[in-house]
ModelCIF file with pLDDT and N, C-alpha, C, O atoms, coordinates in Angstrom:
data_MODEL
#
_entry.id   MODEL 
#
_entity.id                         1 
_entity.type                       polymer 
_entity.pdbx_number_of_molecules   1 
#
_entity_poly.entity_id                      1 
_entity_poly.type                           'polypeptide(L)' 
_entity_poly.nstd_linkage                   no 
_entity_poly.nstd_monomer                   no 
_entity_poly.pdbx_seq_one_letter_code       MKFSVDNKLLSFILLNSLPKTSEWEMFKSSVVNTVEESNLTFDAIETRITA 
_entity_poly.pdbx_seq_one_letter_code_can   MKFSVDNKLLSFILLNSLPKTSEWEMFKSSVVNTVEESNLTFDAIETRITA 
_entity_poly.pdbx_strand_id                 A 
#
loop_
_entity_poly_seq.entity_id 
_entity_poly_seq.num 
_entity_poly_seq.mon_id 
_entity_poly_seq.hetero 
1 1  MET n 
1 2  LYS n 
1 3  PHE n 
1 4  SER n 
1 5  VAL n 
1 6  ASP n 
1 7  ASN n 
1 8  LYS n 
1 9  LEU n 
1 10 LEU n 
1 11 SER n 
1 12 PHE n 
1 13 ILE n 
1 14 LEU n 
1 15 LEU n 
1 16 ASN n 
1 17 SER n 
1 18 LEU n 
1 19 PRO n 
1 20 LYS n 
1 21 THR n 
1 22 SER n 
1 23 GLU n 
1 24 TRP n 
1 25 GLU n 
1 26 MET n 
1 27 PHE n 
1 28 LYS n 
1 29 SER n 
1 30 SER n 
1 31 VAL n 
1 32 VAL n 
1 33 ASN n 
1 34 THR n 
1 35 VAL n 
1 36 GLU n 
1 37 GLU n 
1 38 SER n 
1 39 ASN n 
1 40 LEU n 
1 41 THR n 
1 42 PHE n 
1 43 ASP n 
1 44 ALA n 
1 45 ILE n 
1 46 GLU n 
1 47 THR n 
1 48 ARG n 
1 49 ILE n 
1 50 THR n 
1 51 ALA n 
#
_struct_asym.id          A 
_struct_asym.entity_id   1 
#
loop_
_ma_qa_metric.id 
_ma_qa_metric.mode 
_ma_qa_metric.name 
_ma_qa_metric.software_group_id 
_ma_qa_metric.type 
1 global pLDDT . pLDDT 
2 local  pLDDT . pLDDT 
#
_ma_qa_metric_global.metric_id      1 
_ma_qa_metric_global.metric_value   90.33 
_ma_qa_metric_global.model_id       1 
_ma_qa_metric_global.ordinal_id     1 
#
loop_
_ma_qa_metric_local.label_asym_id 
_ma_qa_metric_local.label_comp_id 
_ma_qa_metric_local.label_seq_id 
_ma_qa_metric_local.metric_id 
_ma_qa_metric_local.metric_value 
_ma_qa_metric_local.model_id 
_ma_qa_metric_local.ordinal_id 
A MET 1  2 72.00 1 1  
A LYS 2  2 84.00 1 2  
A PHE 3  2 85.00 1 3  
A SER 4  2 89.00 1 4  
A VAL 5  2 87.00 1 5  
A ASP 6  2 91.00 1 6  
A ASN 7  2 90.00 1 7  
A LYS 8  2 89.00 1 8  
A LEU 9  2 92.00 1 9  
A LEU 10 2 92.00 1 10 
A SER 11 2 92.00 1 11 
A PHE 12 2 91.00 1 12 
A ILE 13 2 93.00 1 13 
A LEU 14 2 93.00 1 14 
A LEU 15 2 93.00 1 15 
A ASN 16 2 94.00 1 16 
A SER 17 2 95.00 1 17 
A LEU 18 2 94.00 1 18 
A PRO 19 2 96.00 1 19 
A LYS 20 2 96.00 1 20 
A THR 21 2 97.00 1 21 
A SER 22 2 96.00 1 22 
A GLU 23 2 95.00 1 23 
A TRP 24 2 95.00 1 24 
A GLU 25 2 96.00 1 25 
A MET 26 2 95.00 1 26 
A PHE 27 2 93.00 1 27 
A LYS 28 2 93.00 1 28 
A SER 29 2 93.00 1 29 
A SER 30 2 92.00 1 30 
A VAL 31 2 89.00 1 31 
A VAL 32 2 88.00 1 32 
A ASN 33 2 91.00 1 33 
A THR 34 2 89.00 1 34 
A VAL 35 2 84.00 1 35 
A GLU 36 2 85.00 1 36 
A GLU 37 2 81.00 1 37 
A SER 38 2 82.00 1 38 
A ASN 39 2 84.00 1 39 
A LEU 40 2 87.00 1 40 
A THR 41 2 90.00 1 41 
A PHE 42 2 91.00 1 42 
A ASP 43 2 92.00 1 43 
A ALA 44 2 90.00 1 44 
A ILE 45 2 91.00 1 45 
A GLU 46 2 91.00 1 46 
A THR 47 2 91.00 1 47 
A ARG 48 2 90.00 1 48 
A ILE 49 2 90.00 1 49 
A THR 50 2 92.00 1 50 
A ALA 51 2 86.00 1 51 
#
loop_
_atom_site.group_PDB 
_atom_site.id 
_atom_site.type_symbol 
_atom_site.label_atom_id 
_atom_site.label_alt_id 
_atom_site.label_comp_id 
_atom_site.label_asym_id 
_atom_site.label_entity_id 
_atom_site.label_seq_id 
_atom_site.pdbx_PDB_ins_code 
_atom_site.Cartn_x 
_atom_site.Cartn_y 
_atom_site.Cartn_z 
_atom_site.occupancy 
_atom_site.B_iso_or_equiv 
_atom_site.pdbx_formal_charge 
_atom_site.auth_seq_id 
_atom_site.auth_comp_id 
_atom_site.auth_asym_id 
_atom_site.auth_atom_id 
_atom_site.pdbx_PDB_model_num 
ATOM 1   N N  . MET A 1 1  ? 15.740  29.258 -3.399  1.00 72.00 ? 1  MET A N  1 
ATOM 2   C CA . MET A 1 1  ? 15.200  28.315 -2.456  1.00 72.00 ? 1  MET A CA 1 
ATOM 3   C C  . MET A 1 1  ? 14.532  27.195 -3.245  1.00 72.00 ? 1  MET A C  1 
ATOM 4   O O  . MET A 1 1  ? 13.767  27.434 -4.180  1.00 72.00 ? 1  MET A O  1 
ATOM 5   N N  . LYS A 1 2  ? 14.842  25.978 -2.843  1.00 84.00 ? 2  LYS A N  1 
ATOM 6   C CA . LYS A 1 2  ? 14.293  24.827 -3.552  1.00 84.00 ? 2  LYS A CA 1 
ATOM 7   C C  . LYS A 1 2  ? 13.637  23.893 -2.541  1.00 84.00 ? 2  LYS A C  1 
ATOM 8   O O  . LYS A 1 2  ? 14.249  23.518 -1.541  1.00 84.00 ? 2  LYS A O  1 
ATOM 9   N N  . PHE A 1 3  ? 12.401  23.524 -2.810  1.00 85.00 ? 3  PHE A N  1 
ATOM 10  C CA . PHE A 1 3  ? 11.700  22.581 -1.954  1.00 85.00 ? 3  PHE A CA 1 
ATOM 11  C C  . PHE A 1 3  ? 10.736  21.783 -2.815  1.00 85.00 ? 3  PHE A C  1 
ATOM 12  O O  . PHE A 1 3  ? 10.337  22.214 -3.897  1.00 85.00 ? 3  PHE A O  1 
ATOM 13  N N  . SER A 1 4  ? 10.377  20.628 -2.319  1.00 89.00 ? 4  SER A N  1 
ATOM 14  C CA . SER A 1 4  ? 9.465   19.784 -3.089  1.00 89.00 ? 4  SER A CA 1 
ATOM 15  C C  . SER A 1 4  ? 8.084   19.776 -2.432  1.00 89.00 ? 4  SER A C  1 
ATOM 16  O O  . SER A 1 4  ? 7.936   19.951 -1.223  1.00 89.00 ? 4  SER A O  1 
ATOM 17  N N  . VAL A 1 5  ? 7.093   19.567 -3.277  1.00 87.00 ? 5  VAL A N  1 
ATOM 18  C CA . VAL A 1 5  ? 5.710   19.494 -2.820  1.00 87.00 ? 5  VAL A CA 1 
ATOM 19  C C  . VAL A 1 5  ? 5.204   18.102 -3.162  1.00 87.00 ? 5  VAL A C  1 
ATOM 20  O O  . VAL A 1 5  ? 5.436   17.590 -4.258  1.00 87.00 ? 5  VAL A O  1 
ATOM 21  N N  . ASP A 1 6  ? 4.519   17.510 -2.220  1.00 91.00 ? 6  ASP A N  1 
ATOM 22  C CA . ASP A 1 6  ? 3.970   16.176 -2.405  1.00 91.00 ? 6  ASP A CA 1 
ATOM 23  C C  . ASP A 1 6  ? 3.083   16.123 -3.649  1.00 91.00 ? 6  ASP A C  1 
ATOM 24  O O  . ASP A 1 6  ? 2.273   17.020 -3.881  1.00 91.00 ? 6  ASP A O  1 
ATOM 25  N N  . ASN A 1 7  ? 3.238   15.078 -4.434  1.00 90.00 ? 7  ASN A N  1 
ATOM 26  C CA . ASN A 1 7  ? 2.498   14.922 -5.686  1.00 90.00 ? 7  ASN A CA 1 
ATOM 27  C C  . ASN A 1 7  ? 0.996   14.851 -5.446  1.00 90.00 ? 7  ASN A C  1 
ATOM 28  O O  . ASN A 1 7  ? 0.219   15.385 -6.237  1.00 90.00 ? 7  ASN A O  1 
ATOM 29  N N  . LYS A 1 8  ? 0.578   14.198 -4.366  1.00 89.00 ? 8  LYS A N  1 
ATOM 30  C CA . LYS A 1 8  ? -0.859  14.102 -4.065  1.00 89.00 ? 8  LYS A CA 1 
ATOM 31  C C  . LYS A 1 8  ? -1.415  15.484 -3.727  1.00 89.00 ? 8  LYS A C  1 
ATOM 32  O O  . LYS A 1 8  ? -2.534  15.815 -4.120  1.00 89.00 ? 8  LYS A O  1 
ATOM 33  N N  . LEU A 1 9  ? -0.641  16.290 -3.003  1.00 92.00 ? 9  LEU A N  1 
ATOM 34  C CA . LEU A 1 9  ? -1.069  17.653 -2.686  1.00 92.00 ? 9  LEU A CA 1 
ATOM 35  C C  . LEU A 1 9  ? -1.224  18.471 -3.965  1.00 92.00 ? 9  LEU A C  1 
ATOM 36  O O  . LEU A 1 9  ? -2.187  19.225 -4.108  1.00 92.00 ? 9  LEU A O  1 
ATOM 37  N N  . LEU A 1 10 ? -0.284  18.324 -4.889  1.00 92.00 ? 10 LEU A N  1 
ATOM 38  C CA . LEU A 1 10 ? -0.392  19.027 -6.170  1.00 92.00 ? 10 LEU A CA 1 
ATOM 39  C C  . LEU A 1 10 ? -1.652  18.615 -6.927  1.00 92.00 ? 10 LEU A C  1 
ATOM 40  O O  . LEU A 1 10 ? -2.297  19.451 -7.562  1.00 92.00 ? 10 LEU A O  1 
ATOM 41  N N  . SER A 1 11 ? -2.001  17.343 -6.864  1.00 92.00 ? 11 SER A N  1 
ATOM 42  C CA . SER A 1 11 ? -3.201  16.883 -7.573  1.00 92.00 ? 11 SER A CA 1 
ATOM 43  C C  . SER A 1 11 ? -4.455  17.527 -6.986  1.00 92.00 ? 11 SER A C  1 
ATOM 44  O O  . SER A 1 11 ? -5.355  17.914 -7.731  1.00 92.00 ? 11 SER A O  1 
ATOM 45  N N  . PHE A 1 12 ? -4.525  17.645 -5.674  1.00 91.00 ? 12 PHE A N  1 
ATOM 46  C CA . PHE A 1 12 ? -5.695  18.286 -5.059  1.00 91.00 ? 12 PHE A CA 1 
ATOM 47  C C  . PHE A 1 12 ? -5.718  19.779 -5.321  1.00 91.00 ? 12 PHE A C  1 
ATOM 48  O O  . PHE A 1 12 ? -6.790  20.362 -5.483  1.00 91.00 ? 12 PHE A O  1 
ATOM 49  N N  . ILE A 1 13 ? -4.558  20.405 -5.365  1.00 93.00 ? 13 ILE A N  1 
ATOM 50  C CA . ILE A 1 13 ? -4.504  21.833 -5.713  1.00 93.00 ? 13 ILE A CA 1 
ATOM 51  C C  . ILE A 1 13 ? -5.019  22.038 -7.133  1.00 93.00 ? 13 ILE A C  1 
ATOM 52  O O  . ILE A 1 13 ? -5.795  22.957 -7.392  1.00 93.00 ? 13 ILE A O  1 
ATOM 53  N N  . LEU A 1 14 ? -4.587  21.183 -8.045  1.00 93.00 ? 14 LEU A N  1 
ATOM 54  C CA . LEU A 1 14 ? -5.049  21.286 -9.432  1.00 93.00 ? 14 LEU A CA 1 
ATOM 55  C C  . LEU A 1 14 ? -6.560  21.106 -9.518  1.00 93.00 ? 14 LEU A C  1 
ATOM 56  O O  . LEU A 1 14 ? -7.240  21.893 -10.176 1.00 93.00 ? 14 LEU A O  1 
ATOM 57  N N  . LEU A 1 15 ? -7.088  20.083 -8.864  1.00 93.00 ? 15 LEU A N  1 
ATOM 58  C CA . LEU A 1 15 ? -8.537  19.851 -8.902  1.00 93.00 ? 15 LEU A CA 1 
ATOM 59  C C  . LEU A 1 15 ? -9.310  21.026 -8.317  1.00 93.00 ? 15 LEU A C  1 
ATOM 60  O O  . LEU A 1 15 ? -10.348 21.416 -8.852  1.00 93.00 ? 15 LEU A O  1 
ATOM 61  N N  . ASN A 1 16 ? -8.817  21.583 -7.239  1.00 94.00 ? 16 ASN A N  1 
ATOM 62  C CA . ASN A 1 16 ? -9.529  22.690 -6.598  1.00 94.00 ? 16 ASN A CA 1 
ATOM 63  C C  . ASN A 1 16 ? -9.333  24.021 -7.306  1.00 94.00 ? 16 ASN A C  1 
ATOM 64  O O  . ASN A 1 16 ? -10.025 24.991 -6.996  1.00 94.00 ? 16 ASN A O  1 
ATOM 65  N N  . SER A 1 17 ? -8.410  24.084 -8.240  1.00 95.00 ? 17 SER A N  1 
ATOM 66  C CA . SER A 1 17 ? -8.204  25.328 -8.980  1.00 95.00 ? 17 SER A CA 1 
ATOM 67  C C  . SER A 1 17 ? -9.046  25.386 -10.255 1.00 95.00 ? 17 SER A C  1 
ATOM 68  O O  . SER A 1 17 ? -9.074  26.412 -10.935 1.00 95.00 ? 17 SER A O  1 
ATOM 69  N N  . LEU A 1 18 ? -9.724  24.299 -10.576 1.00 94.00 ? 18 LEU A N  1 
ATOM 70  C CA . LEU A 1 18 ? -10.575 24.290 -11.767 1.00 94.00 ? 18 LEU A CA 1 
ATOM 71  C C  . LEU A 1 18 ? -11.791 25.182 -11.543 1.00 94.00 ? 18 LEU A C  1 
ATOM 72  O O  . LEU A 1 18 ? -12.194 25.414 -10.403 1.00 94.00 ? 18 LEU A O  1 
ATOM 73  N N  . PRO A 1 19 ? -12.371 25.678 -12.626 1.00 96.00 ? 19 PRO A N  1 
ATOM 74  C CA . PRO A 1 19 ? -13.556 26.545 -12.502 1.00 96.00 ? 19 PRO A CA 1 
ATOM 75  C C  . PRO A 1 19 ? -14.692 25.857 -11.744 1.00 96.00 ? 19 PRO A C  1 
ATOM 76  O O  . PRO A 1 19 ? -14.816 24.633 -11.768 1.00 96.00 ? 19 PRO A O  1 
ATOM 77  N N  . LYS A 1 20 ? -15.496 26.642 -11.090 1.00 96.00 ? 20 LYS A N  1 
ATOM 78  C CA . LYS A 1 20 ? -16.610 26.131 -10.286 1.00 96.00 ? 20 LYS A CA 1 
ATOM 79  C C  . LYS A 1 20 ? -17.899 26.057 -11.109 1.00 96.00 ? 20 LYS A C  1 
ATOM 80  O O  . LYS A 1 20 ? -18.938 26.576 -10.701 1.00 96.00 ? 20 LYS A O  1 
ATOM 81  N N  . THR A 1 21 ? -17.817 25.412 -12.258 1.00 97.00 ? 21 THR A N  1 
ATOM 82  C CA . THR A 1 21 ? -19.004 25.215 -13.093 1.00 97.00 ? 21 THR A CA 1 
ATOM 83  C C  . THR A 1 21 ? -19.492 23.778 -12.923 1.00 97.00 ? 21 THR A C  1 
ATOM 84  O O  . THR A 1 21 ? -18.760 22.921 -12.428 1.00 97.00 ? 21 THR A O  1 
ATOM 85  N N  . SER A 1 22 ? -20.715 23.526 -13.331 1.00 96.00 ? 22 SER A N  1 
ATOM 86  C CA . SER A 1 22 ? -21.257 22.176 -13.171 1.00 96.00 ? 22 SER A CA 1 
ATOM 87  C C  . SER A 1 22 ? -20.462 21.145 -13.981 1.00 96.00 ? 22 SER A C  1 
ATOM 88  O O  . SER A 1 22 ? -20.307 20.004 -13.546 1.00 96.00 ? 22 SER A O  1 
ATOM 89  N N  . GLU A 1 23 ? -19.965 21.538 -15.143 1.00 95.00 ? 23 GLU A N  1 
ATOM 90  C CA . GLU A 1 23 ? -19.183 20.620 -15.969 1.00 95.00 ? 23 GLU A CA 1 
ATOM 91  C C  . GLU A 1 23 ? -17.896 20.208 -15.263 1.00 95.00 ? 23 GLU A C  1 
ATOM 92  O O  . GLU A 1 23 ? -17.555 19.026 -15.220 1.00 95.00 ? 23 GLU A O  1 
ATOM 93  N N  . TRP A 1 24 ? -17.187 21.181 -14.715 1.00 95.00 ? 24 TRP A N  1 
ATOM 94  C CA . TRP A 1 24 ? -15.924 20.885 -14.032 1.00 95.00 ? 24 TRP A CA 1 
ATOM 95  C C  . TRP A 1 24 ? -16.176 20.167 -12.714 1.00 95.00 ? 24 TRP A C  1 
ATOM 96  O O  . TRP A 1 24 ? -15.357 19.343 -12.305 1.00 95.00 ? 24 TRP A O  1 
ATOM 97  N N  . GLU A 1 25 ? -17.271 20.452 -12.044 1.00 96.00 ? 25 GLU A N  1 
ATOM 98  C CA . GLU A 1 25 ? -17.608 19.739 -10.809 1.00 96.00 ? 25 GLU A CA 1 
ATOM 99  C C  . GLU A 1 25 ? -17.867 18.262 -11.121 1.00 96.00 ? 25 GLU A C  1 
ATOM 100 O O  . GLU A 1 25 ? -17.451 17.386 -10.362 1.00 96.00 ? 25 GLU A O  1 
ATOM 101 N N  . MET A 1 26 ? -18.552 17.985 -12.234 1.00 95.00 ? 26 MET A N  1 
ATOM 102 C CA . MET A 1 26 ? -18.772 16.602 -12.658 1.00 95.00 ? 26 MET A CA 1 
ATOM 103 C C  . MET A 1 26 ? -17.450 15.937 -12.997 1.00 95.00 ? 26 MET A C  1 
ATOM 104 O O  . MET A 1 26 ? -17.235 14.773 -12.658 1.00 95.00 ? 26 MET A O  1 
ATOM 105 N N  . PHE A 1 27 ? -16.561 16.668 -13.665 1.00 93.00 ? 27 PHE A N  1 
ATOM 106 C CA . PHE A 1 27 ? -15.240 16.133 -14.005 1.00 93.00 ? 27 PHE A CA 1 
ATOM 107 C C  . PHE A 1 27 ? -14.484 15.763 -12.734 1.00 93.00 ? 27 PHE A C  1 
ATOM 108 O O  . PHE A 1 27 ? -13.940 14.664 -12.627 1.00 93.00 ? 27 PHE A O  1 
ATOM 109 N N  . LYS A 1 28 ? -14.450 16.685 -11.768 1.00 93.00 ? 28 LYS A N  1 
ATOM 110 C CA . LYS A 1 28 ? -13.729 16.432 -10.516 1.00 93.00 ? 28 LYS A CA 1 
ATOM 111 C C  . LYS A 1 28 ? -14.299 15.214 -9.795  1.00 93.00 ? 28 LYS A C  1 
ATOM 112 O O  . LYS A 1 28 ? -13.555 14.367 -9.300  1.00 93.00 ? 28 LYS A O  1 
ATOM 113 N N  . SER A 1 29 ? -15.606 15.139 -9.742  1.00 93.00 ? 29 SER A N  1 
ATOM 114 C CA . SER A 1 29 ? -16.254 14.007 -9.091  1.00 93.00 ? 29 SER A CA 1 
ATOM 115 C C  . SER A 1 29 ? -15.898 12.702 -9.788  1.00 93.00 ? 29 SER A C  1 
ATOM 116 O O  . SER A 1 29 ? -15.614 11.698 -9.134  1.00 93.00 ? 29 SER A O  1 
ATOM 117 N N  . SER A 1 30 ? -15.913 12.720 -11.095 1.00 92.00 ? 30 SER A N  1 
ATOM 118 C CA . SER A 1 30 ? -15.566 11.539 -11.875 1.00 92.00 ? 30 SER A CA 1 
ATOM 119 C C  . SER A 1 30 ? -14.131 11.099 -11.614 1.00 92.00 ? 30 SER A C  1 
ATOM 120 O O  . SER A 1 30 ? -13.865 9.912  -11.423 1.00 92.00 ? 30 SER A O  1 
ATOM 121 N N  . VAL A 1 31 ? -13.226 12.037 -11.607 1.00 89.00 ? 31 VAL A N  1 
ATOM 122 C CA . VAL A 1 31 ? -11.813 11.709 -11.373 1.00 89.00 ? 31 VAL A CA 1 
ATOM 123 C C  . VAL A 1 31 ? -11.626 11.115 -9.986  1.00 89.00 ? 31 VAL A C  1 
ATOM 124 O O  . VAL A 1 31 ? -10.994 10.070 -9.830  1.00 89.00 ? 31 VAL A O  1 
ATOM 125 N N  . VAL A 1 32 ? -12.169 11.774 -8.997  1.00 88.00 ? 32 VAL A N  1 
ATOM 126 C CA . VAL A 1 32 ? -11.986 11.312 -7.610  1.00 88.00 ? 32 VAL A CA 1 
ATOM 127 C C  . VAL A 1 32 ? -12.610 9.943  -7.394  1.00 88.00 ? 32 VAL A C  1 
ATOM 128 O O  . VAL A 1 32 ? -12.078 9.136  -6.631  1.00 88.00 ? 32 VAL A O  1 
ATOM 129 N N  . ASN A 1 33 ? -13.731 9.668  -8.054  1.00 91.00 ? 33 ASN A N  1 
ATOM 130 C CA . ASN A 1 33 ? -14.422 8.394  -7.852  1.00 91.00 ? 33 ASN A CA 1 
ATOM 131 C C  . ASN A 1 33 ? -13.890 7.254  -8.708  1.00 91.00 ? 33 ASN A C  1 
ATOM 132 O O  . ASN A 1 33 ? -14.155 6.092  -8.400  1.00 91.00 ? 33 ASN A O  1 
ATOM 133 N N  . THR A 1 34 ? -13.155 7.542  -9.764  1.00 89.00 ? 34 THR A N  1 
ATOM 134 C CA . THR A 1 34 ? -12.696 6.468  -10.647 1.00 89.00 ? 34 THR A CA 1 
ATOM 135 C C  . THR A 1 34 ? -11.208 6.171  -10.551 1.00 89.00 ? 34 THR A C  1 
ATOM 136 O O  . THR A 1 34 ? -10.775 5.078  -10.918 1.00 89.00 ? 34 THR A O  1 
ATOM 137 N N  . VAL A 1 35 ? -10.426 7.110  -10.070 1.00 84.00 ? 35 VAL A N  1 
ATOM 138 C CA . VAL A 1 35 ? -8.990  6.890  -9.956  1.00 84.00 ? 35 VAL A CA 1 
ATOM 139 C C  . VAL A 1 35 ? -8.688  6.335  -8.570  1.00 84.00 ? 35 VAL A C  1 
ATOM 140 O O  . VAL A 1 35 ? -9.145  6.871  -7.561  1.00 84.00 ? 35 VAL A O  1 
ATOM 141 N N  . GLU A 1 36 ? -7.913  5.255  -8.535  1.00 85.00 ? 36 GLU A N  1 
ATOM 142 C CA . GLU A 1 36 ? -7.527  4.697  -7.240  1.00 85.00 ? 36 GLU A CA 1 
ATOM 143 C C  . GLU A 1 36 ? -6.716  5.728  -6.471  1.00 85.00 ? 36 GLU A C  1 
ATOM 144 O O  . GLU A 1 36 ? -5.970  6.508  -7.062  1.00 85.00 ? 36 GLU A O  1 
ATOM 145 N N  . GLU A 1 37 ? -6.862  5.727  -5.168  1.00 81.00 ? 37 GLU A N  1 
ATOM 146 C CA . GLU A 1 37 ? -6.191  6.737  -4.343  1.00 81.00 ? 37 GLU A CA 1 
ATOM 147 C C  . GLU A 1 37 ? -4.681  6.728  -4.569  1.00 81.00 ? 37 GLU A C  1 
ATOM 148 O O  . GLU A 1 37 ? -4.053  7.787  -4.572  1.00 81.00 ? 37 GLU A O  1 
ATOM 149 N N  . SER A 1 38 ? -4.099  5.563  -4.756  1.00 82.00 ? 38 SER A N  1 
ATOM 150 C CA . SER A 1 38 ? -2.649  5.479  -4.965  1.00 82.00 ? 38 SER A CA 1 
ATOM 151 C C  . SER A 1 38 ? -2.233  6.063  -6.316  1.00 82.00 ? 38 SER A C  1 
ATOM 152 O O  . SER A 1 38 ? -1.068  6.416  -6.500  1.00 82.00 ? 38 SER A O  1 
ATOM 153 N N  . ASN A 1 39 ? -3.170  6.169  -7.263  1.00 84.00 ? 39 ASN A N  1 
ATOM 154 C CA . ASN A 1 39 ? -2.876  6.712  -8.591  1.00 84.00 ? 39 ASN A CA 1 
ATOM 155 C C  . ASN A 1 39 ? -3.350  8.144  -8.766  1.00 84.00 ? 39 ASN A C  1 
ATOM 156 O O  . ASN A 1 39 ? -3.273  8.692  -9.866  1.00 84.00 ? 39 ASN A O  1 
ATOM 157 N N  . LEU A 1 40 ? -3.837  8.754  -7.701  1.00 87.00 ? 40 LEU A N  1 
ATOM 158 C CA . LEU A 1 40 ? -4.329  10.121 -7.775  1.00 87.00 ? 40 LEU A CA 1 
ATOM 159 C C  . LEU A 1 40 ? -3.132  11.073 -7.714  1.00 87.00 ? 40 LEU A C  1 
ATOM 160 O O  . LEU A 1 40 ? -2.794  11.611 -6.659  1.00 87.00 ? 40 LEU A O  1 
ATOM 161 N N  . THR A 1 41 ? -2.505  11.262 -8.869  1.00 90.00 ? 41 THR A N  1 
ATOM 162 C CA . THR A 1 41 ? -1.310  12.096 -8.959  1.00 90.00 ? 41 THR A CA 1 
ATOM 163 C C  . THR A 1 41 ? -1.573  13.272 -9.897  1.00 90.00 ? 41 THR A C  1 
ATOM 164 O O  . THR A 1 41 ? -2.538  13.282 -10.661 1.00 90.00 ? 41 THR A O  1 
ATOM 165 N N  . PHE A 1 42 ? -0.704  14.240 -9.815  1.00 91.00 ? 42 PHE A N  1 
ATOM 166 C CA . PHE A 1 42 ? -0.799  15.404 -10.690 1.00 91.00 ? 42 PHE A CA 1 
ATOM 167 C C  . PHE A 1 42 ? -0.792  14.963 -12.150 1.00 91.00 ? 42 PHE A C  1 
ATOM 168 O O  . PHE A 1 42 ? -1.604  15.440 -12.943 1.00 91.00 ? 42 PHE A O  1 
ATOM 169 N N  . ASP A 1 43 ? 0.109   14.061 -12.510 1.00 92.00 ? 43 ASP A N  1 
ATOM 170 C CA . ASP A 1 43 ? 0.213   13.604 -13.903 1.00 92.00 ? 43 ASP A CA 1 
ATOM 171 C C  . ASP A 1 43 ? -1.069  12.914 -14.369 1.00 92.00 ? 43 ASP A C  1 
ATOM 172 O O  . ASP A 1 43 ? -1.501  13.116 -15.504 1.00 92.00 ? 43 ASP A O  1 
ATOM 173 N N  . ALA A 1 44 ? -1.675  12.106 -13.506 1.00 90.00 ? 44 ALA A N  1 
ATOM 174 C CA . ALA A 1 44 ? -2.906  11.406 -13.882 1.00 90.00 ? 44 ALA A CA 1 
ATOM 175 C C  . ALA A 1 44 ? -4.041  12.401 -14.132 1.00 90.00 ? 44 ALA A C  1 
ATOM 176 O O  . ALA A 1 44 ? -4.808  12.247 -15.082 1.00 90.00 ? 44 ALA A O  1 
ATOM 177 N N  . ILE A 1 45 ? -4.142  13.405 -13.292 1.00 91.00 ? 45 ILE A N  1 
ATOM 178 C CA . ILE A 1 45 ? -5.205  14.402 -13.461 1.00 91.00 ? 45 ILE A CA 1 
ATOM 179 C C  . ILE A 1 45 ? -4.926  15.282 -14.665 1.00 91.00 ? 45 ILE A C  1 
ATOM 180 O O  . ILE A 1 45 ? -5.837  15.600 -15.429 1.00 91.00 ? 45 ILE A O  1 
ATOM 181 N N  . GLU A 1 46 ? -3.676  15.676 -14.840 1.00 91.00 ? 46 GLU A N  1 
ATOM 182 C CA . GLU A 1 46 ? -3.309  16.495 -16.001 1.00 91.00 ? 46 GLU A CA 1 
ATOM 183 C C  . GLU A 1 46 ? -3.642  15.755 -17.293 1.00 91.00 ? 46 GLU A C  1 
ATOM 184 O O  . GLU A 1 46 ? -4.143  16.357 -18.243 1.00 91.00 ? 46 GLU A O  1 
ATOM 185 N N  . THR A 1 47 ? -3.369  14.466 -17.331 1.00 91.00 ? 47 THR A N  1 
ATOM 186 C CA . THR A 1 47 ? -3.673  13.659 -18.519 1.00 91.00 ? 47 THR A CA 1 
ATOM 187 C C  . THR A 1 47 ? -5.172  13.653 -18.803 1.00 91.00 ? 47 THR A C  1 
ATOM 188 O O  . THR A 1 47 ? -5.579  13.767 -19.959 1.00 91.00 ? 47 THR A O  1 
ATOM 189 N N  . ARG A 1 48 ? -5.993  13.521 -17.772 1.00 90.00 ? 48 ARG A N  1 
ATOM 190 C CA . ARG A 1 48 ? -7.446  13.520 -17.971 1.00 90.00 ? 48 ARG A CA 1 
ATOM 191 C C  . ARG A 1 48 ? -7.956  14.886 -18.423 1.00 90.00 ? 48 ARG A C  1 
ATOM 192 O O  . ARG A 1 48 ? -8.881  14.969 -19.231 1.00 90.00 ? 48 ARG A O  1 
ATOM 193 N N  . ILE A 1 49 ? -7.363  15.944 -17.911 1.00 90.00 ? 49 ILE A N  1 
ATOM 194 C CA . ILE A 1 49 ? -7.796  17.284 -18.309 1.00 90.00 ? 49 ILE A CA 1 
ATOM 195 C C  . ILE A 1 49 ? -7.485  17.548 -19.777 1.00 90.00 ? 49 ILE A C  1 
ATOM 196 O O  . ILE A 1 49 ? -8.296  18.141 -20.488 1.00 90.00 ? 49 ILE A O  1 
ATOM 197 N N  . THR A 1 50 ? -6.332  17.117 -20.224 1.00 92.00 ? 50 THR A N  1 
ATOM 198 C CA . THR A 1 50 ? -5.904  17.423 -21.589 1.00 92.00 ? 50 THR A CA 1 
ATOM 199 C C  . THR A 1 50 ? -6.355  16.387 -22.608 1.00 92.00 ? 50 THR A C  1 
ATOM 200 O O  . THR A 1 50 ? -6.102  16.544 -23.802 1.00 92.00 ? 50 THR A O  1 
ATOM 201 N N  . ALA A 1 51 ? -7.026  15.319 -22.148 1.00 86.00 ? 51 ALA A N  1 
ATOM 202 C CA . ALA A 1 51 ? -7.469  14.263 -23.074 1.00 86.00 ? 51 ALA A CA 1 
ATOM 203 C C  . ALA A 1 51 ? -8.665  14.713 -23.881 1.00 86.00 ? 51 ALA A C  1 
ATOM 204 O O  . ALA A 1 51 ? -9.171  13.956 -24.708 1.00 86.00 ? 51 ALA A O  1 
#
């Protein structure tokens, strides 16, 4: 079975799967507040996590 998942949905799943520590909460807040909504993609968040 093959189906696609919206890229924006994947980005929110990734953000919500991060640990619930103060450091990661600050990271999530920073990402959500600094990335334009149209650029809030899985790839953009993955790049910030691995940077």
